[in-house]
N, C-alpha and C positions, 0 to 999 in steps of 0.2 A: 308595681307593674313593670317598671324599667328593669328591675333586677330579675324578674321572671323571664323577660324577653332575652336578656343577656345570657342567663343560664340555659335557656332553650337553644339559642344559637351556638353557644360553646359546646353543649352536649351533642348536637347534631354534627358539628364540625369534628369533634373527637371521634364520633361513631364512624364517619366516613373515612377519616384518616386511619383508623384501625382496620376497617373493612378492606381497604385496598392498599396495603403497603408495597406491593410489588410494582406498582406504577411509579413510585418515587425513585426506585433504584434502576438506573439505566445500565446498559451493558458496559459502557465506558467507565462508569464509576466502580462497578463490580470488578472489572478487569484491572483497574488501577489499584484497587484495594488488595487483590490477590498478588499482584506484582510487588507492591510495597511490602506485604506480609512476607513474601518469599525472600526479599532482600534483608528484612529485619531478622529473619531466622539465620541467614548467612552471617550477619554482623554478630549475632549472639553466639553462634557456634565458634567463630574465629576468636571473638573476645574471650570466651571461656578458655580456649586453648592458650591464648596469650597469657592470661592471668595465671593459669595452672603452671605453664612452662616457666614463667618468670619467678613464681614462688619456689618451685622445685630447684631451679637454677640458682636462685639467691641463697637458698639453704645450703646447696652443695658448693658453690664457688663465689659467693659474695656478689658484688655489683656486676663484674664481668660475666659471671655465670648467669646472673639474672637476665642480662641482655641476650645472651646466647639462648637461654631457655625460652625467652619470650619469642624469639625468631623461630625456634623449633616448634614451640607451641602454636604459633600462628599457622605454620605449615601443616601441622597435624589437624588443627581445626578446619582448615580449608579442605584437606583431604576427607575429613569426616563429613563436611557439608556436601561435597561432591558425591560421596557414597550415599548419603541420605536422599539426595535429589534423584539419583539414578535408580534407587530402589522404590521410588514412588512416595516417599514421606515428605517431600518438598523440603 
């Protein structure tokens, strides 16, 4: 009897949590998530630029070339991120 009651209560709880998921997400939480996602895209784009520039620079000019390539790659990644944000791709 106790197991049936527990099963019924859990089933009803799951039913109501699935039926109204919109109430759990507030505007602040959603806005924070979008803002965080936007920053993570920026970090990813600049990081890819740094890695690519450092690899190309290291192949071309050793350690010093790798450092210079990383700086140039970071700038290129930042420019690409700015371009993507201004064209509406976030």
